[in-house]
C-alpha positions in Angstrom: 0.0 0.0 0.0 1.3 3.4 -0.9 -0.4 5.4 1.8 -2.5 7.3 -0.8 -6.2 6.6 -0.4 -7.6 4.5 -3.1 -10.3 7.1 -3.8 -7.6 9.6 -4.7 -5.6 7.4 -7.1 -8.8 6.4 -9.0 -9.4 10.1 -9.7 -6.0 10.4 -11.3 -6.8 7.7 -13.8 -9.8 9.4 -15.2 -9.2 11.0 -18.6 -9.5 14.8 -18.8 -12.7 15.8 -20.5 -12.5 17.2 -24.0 -13.1 20.9 -24.4 -16.7 21.8 -25.4 -15.5 25.2 -26.7 -12.3 26.9 -27.8 -11.1 30.4 -28.1 -10.1 32.1 -31.4 -6.6 30.7 -31.3 -7.9 27.2 -30.7 -10.4 27.5 -33.5 -7.7 28.7 -35.9 -5.5 25.8 -34.9 -8.3 23.3 -35.3 -9.2 24.5 -38.7 -5.6 25.3 -39.9 -6.6 28.9 -40.6 -5.2 32.2 -39.3 -6.9 34.0 -36.5 -7.5 36.8 -39.0 -9.4 34.5 -41.3 -11.4 33.2 -38.3 -12.3 36.8 -37.5 -13.4 37.4 -41.1 -15.5 34.3 -41.2 -17.2 35.3 -37.9 -17.8 38.9 -39.1 -19.4 37.6 -42.3 -21.7 35.3 -40.4 -20.1 32.2 -42.0 -18.6 30.7 -38.8 -20.8 30.5 -35.6 -19.4 31.7 -32.3 -20.5 33.2 -29.0 -19.1 35.6 -26.5 -18.3 35.1 -22.8 -18.4 38.3 -21.0 -17.7 41.4 -23.1 -14.9 40.3 -25.3 -14.0 36.7 -25.0 -15.2 34.9 -28.2 -15.6 31.1 -28.1 -16.4 28.5 -30.7 -18.3 25.3 -30.0 -16.2 22.3 -31.0 -19.3 20.6 -32.3 -20.2 23.7 -34.4 -16.7 23.8 -35.8 -17.1 20.1 -36.8 -20.4 20.9 -38.4 -18.9 23.8 -40.3 -16.1 21.6 -41.6 -18.6 19.0 -42.8 -20.6 21.7 -44.6 -17.5 23.1 -46.3 -16.6 19.6 -47.4 -20.0 19.0 -48.9 -19.9 22.3 -50.7 -16.4 21.8 -51.9 -15.3 24.9 -50.0 -17.0 27.2 -52.5 -18.4 30.5 -51.4 
């Protein structure tokens, strides 16, 4: 026995939950686009996002996946 309560060690084995939302930098990385392109897509209404507080923009990971599927189906055409 290591002296660490069993309850505590079992918590360490649990996987970290995946993020439900990412910031602009995370969205840009996930989509392999620049942050500037992300901002343009948001401004034009093409990429869904939401704000937290006054300035913090977030993107639902599921919405990003959906956007990629849509772009794939359209062939990326505007």
